[in-house]
C-alpha positions as CSV (number, residue, x, y, z in Angstrom):
1,X,3.2,-15.3,-7.7
2,X,6.2,-13.6,-6.0
3,X,7.8,-12.5,-9.5
4,X,4.3,-10.8,-10.2
5,X,4.2,-9.2,-6.9
6,X,8.2,-7.9,-7.2
7,X,7.2,-6.6,-10.5
8,X,4.1,-4.9,-9.2
9,X,5.8,-3.4,-6.9
10,X,8.9,-2.2,-8.8
11,X,6.2,-0.4,-11.3
12,X,4.6,1.2,-8.1
13,X,7.9,2.7,-7.3
14,X,8.8,3.6,-10.5
15,X,5.6,5.5,-10.9
16,X,6.0,7.6,-7.3
17,X,8.4,9.9,-8.5
18,X,6.8,10.6,-11.8
19,X,3.6,11.6,-10.1
20,X,5.3,13.5,-7.6
21,X,7.2,15.6,-10.4
22,X,4.2,16.3,-12.5
23,X,3.1,18.8,-9.5
24,X,-0.5,17.2,-9.7
25,X,-0.2,14.6,-6.9
26,X,-1.6,16.8,-3.4
27,X,-0.4,14.3,-0.7
28,X,-2.1,16.5,1.7
29,X,-5.2,15.7,0.3
30,X,-4.7,12.0,0.7
31,X,-6.8,10.7,4.0
32,X,-4.4,9.3,6.7
33,X,-5.2,5.7,7.4
34,X,-4.7,4.4,11.0
35,X,-4.2,0.6,11.3
36,X,-4.9,-1.0,14.8
37,X,-3.9,-4.5,15.5
38,X,-6.8,-6.9,16.4
39,X,-7.8,-7.1,19.9
40,X,-6.2,-10.0,21.6
41,X,-8.3,-13.3,21.8
42,X,-9.8,-12.4,18.4
43,X,-10.7,-15.1,15.8
44,X,-7.9,-15.4,13.2
45,X,-8.9,-16.7,9.4
46,X,-9.0,-20.2,8.9
47,X,-6.2,-21.9,7.0
48,X,-7.1,-23.3,3.8
């Protein structure tokens, strides 16, 4: 599974400069995502 994740990550990182070089990617149009940590005391997922 780790090898597949590494390959996917490498593929994405290879494609980023290609997208940038086309001039078609408008990064100002990408919505900004704000991540907030869970509130303290919140339930954590059960281990399976």
